[in-house]
DODOZA-91604 format. One record per residue (C-alpha): residue number from 1; z, x, y. Coordinates in steps of 0.1 Angstrom, whole numbers, plus 2048, in hexadecimal, padded with zeros to 3 digits. Layout:
# DODOZA-91604
NUM	Z	X	Y
...
***
This chain:
# DODOZA-91604
1	E54	EA8	8DD
2	E40	E9F	8BF
3	E39	E7D	8CD
4	E2C	E8D	8ED
5	E15	EA4	8D9
6	E07	E87	8C5
7	E01	E74	8E5
8	DEF	E91	8F5
9	DDA	E96	8D5
10	DD1	E71	8D5
11	DC7	E73	8FA
12	DB1	E91	8F2
13	DA1	E7F	8D5
14	D9A	E61	8EA
15	D8A	E76	905
16	D74	E87	8EB
17	D69	E65	8DE
18	D61	E58	900
19	D4D	E78	907
20	D39	E73	8E8
21	D2E	E50	8F3
22	D27	E59	917
23	D06	E65	924
24	D08	E88	930
25	CFB	E8C	953
26	D02	EB1	959
27	CDE	EBD	956
28	CCE	EBF	978
29	CA9	EB5	97A
30	CA2	ED0	995
31	CB0	EEC	980
32	C9E	EE0	961
33	C7D	EDF	975
34	C85	F03	981
35	C87	F0F	95D
36	C64	F00	958
37	C57	F14	975
38	C69	F33	967
39	C57	F2E	946
40	C36	F2E	957
41	C3F	F4D	96B
42	C49	F5F	94B
43	C28	F55	93B
44	C15	F63	958
45	C2A	F83	956
46	C23	F86	931
47	BFE	F82	937
48	BFE	F9E	950
49	C18	FB5	942
50	C15	FAF	91C
51	BF1	FA6	913
52	BF7	FB0	8EE
53	C19	FA3	8E6
54	C14	FA8	8C0
55	C13	FCD	8C7
56	C34	FCD	8DB
57	C4A	FB2	8CA
58	C6A	FC0	8D8
59	C5D	FBD	8FB
60	C51	F9A	8F4
61	C74	F90	8E7
62	C86	FA0	904
63	C6F	F8E	91D
64	C74	F6B	90F
65	C98	F6F	906
66	C9F	F7A	92A
67	C8D	F5B	936
68	CA3	F46	91F
69	CC3	F56	92A
70	CBA	F51	94F
71	CB0	F2D	949
72	CD1	F26	935
73	CE5	F36	951
74	CD5	F20	96C
75	CD9	F01	957
76	CFD	F0A	94E
77	D07	F10	971
78	CFA	EF0	97E
79	D07	EDD	960
80	D2A	EE7	968
81	D27	EDD	98C
82	D16	EBC	985
83	D2E	EB3	968
84	D4C	EB9	97F
85	D3D	EA2	999
86	D2E	E87	983
87	D47	E86	966
88	D66	E8F	979
89	D84	E8E	961
90	D6D	E8E	942
91	D59	EAD	94E
92	D69	EC6	936
93	D64	EB0	917
94	D40	EA7	921
95	D36	ECB	927
96	D46	ED7	906
97	D34	EBB	8F3
98	D12	EC4	903
99	D17	EE9	8FC
100	D22	EE3	8D8
101	D04	ECE	8D0
102	CEA	EE7	8DC
103	CFD	F07	8D4
104	CF2	F0A	8AF
105	CCD	F09	8B9
106	CD3	F22	8D5
107	CE3	F3B	8BE
108	CC8	F36	8A4
109	CAD	F3C	8BE
110	CBF	F5C	8CA
111	CC3	F6B	8A8
112	CA1	F61	899
113	C8C	F7C	8AB
114	CA2	F98	89F
115	C9F	F8C	87C
116	C79	F8A	87E
117	C77	FAD	88E
118	C8C	FBD	873
119	C7F	FAA	855
120	C5A	FAB	859
121	C43	FB1	876
122	C27	F9D	865
123	C3B	F7C	86B
124	C43	F83	890
125	C27	F6D	89C
126	C3B	F4F	890
127	C56	F54	8AA
128	C49	F3E	8C6
129	C44	F20	8AE
130	C66	F25	89E
131	C77	F28	8C0
132	C68	F07	8CB
133	C72	EF5	8AA
134	C95	F02	8AD
135	C96	EF7	8D2
136	C8B	ED5	8C7
137	CA7	ED2	8AE
138	CBF	EDB	8CA
139	CB0	EBF	8DF
140	CB3	EA6	8C3
141	CD7	EB0	8BC
142	CDF	EA9	8E1
143	CCD	E88	8E3
144	CEB	E73	8DA
145	CFA	E7B	8FC
146	CDA	E7C	910
147	CC1	E61	91C
148	CAF	E50	900
149	C8C	E5D	90A
150	C98	E81	904
151	C8C	E7D	8E0
152	C69	E81	8EF
153	C72	EA4	8FC
154	C7F	EAD	8DA
155	C5F	EA0	8CA
156	C4A	EB4	8E3
157	C5B	ED5	8DA
158	C59	ECE	8B5
159	C34	EC6	8B6
160	C2C	EE4	8CC
161	C40	EFA	8B4
162	C2B	EED	897
163	C0B	EF3	8AB
164	C15	F17	8B1
165	C1C	F1C	88C
166	BFB	F0C	883
167	BE8	F28	896
168	BF2	F3F	879
169	BEF	F60	88B
170	BF7	F74	8AB
171	BE6	F5A	8C0
172	C08	F48	8BF
173	C15	F64	8D5
174	BFE	F5B	8F1
175	C0F	F54	913
176	C05	F30	913
177	C17	F28	8F2
178	C39	F2E	901
179	C32	F29	926
180	C1E	F09	922
181	C34	EFA	908
182	C55	F00	91A
183	C47	EF8	93D
184	C3A	ED6	932
185	C59	ED0	91C
186	C73	ED8	937
187	C5F	EC5	951
188	C61	EA7	939
189	C87	EAC	935
190	C8C	EAE	95B
191	C78	E8E	960
192	C8C	E7B	946
193	CAD	E87	956
194	CA0	E7E	979
195	C96	E5B	96E
196	CB7	E56	95C
197	CCB	E61	97B
198	CB7	E49	991
199	CBD	E2C	979
200	CE2	E34	977
201	CE4	E35	99D
202	CD2	E14	9A0
203	CEA	E04	987
204	D08	E12	99A
205	CFA	E03	9BB
206	CF7	DE1	9AA
207	D1A	DE4	99D
208	D11	DE6	978
***
């Protein structure tokens, strides 16, 4: 029985190693594009419903965290479906790897606003910039299993985060700082995945 356990452990280790060297194709361009549209819609809602976000930080956090949760749910649902179809027997390992790579950034982004709300209100304006920088670190952490150009998306979020912080005051809470940054960034992510999928399809048709 011990030999069987060792064999099963070796198989699991081999599957994990293969997953780590295989490009993850579970992210769907259409859903990624939908999250870009969702970011723009949330920005428009903030502009209409919350013209002074610095006076209502809790509402601001709830609005954008809800948007993040909905976006994550959409991406996660399609990720599971696509991974099962495109990675077949390796789907579980590929999904687990993708989640593990981005999860630390997601948790940090979810916890950060509550820390800022309870520590000091004067630093709350930094939230959008810090969110974008944390998101960029999640993208960079995931790059090893994503198409090479994905580093451009990570760089975009990192630079927009720094730009938000450079404003130095409540202007960083403007709808455009979140809506614009995430809409453009997620559209870029969707484009990169779409081009990668087309290239992979072309290679398969050629027999490569």
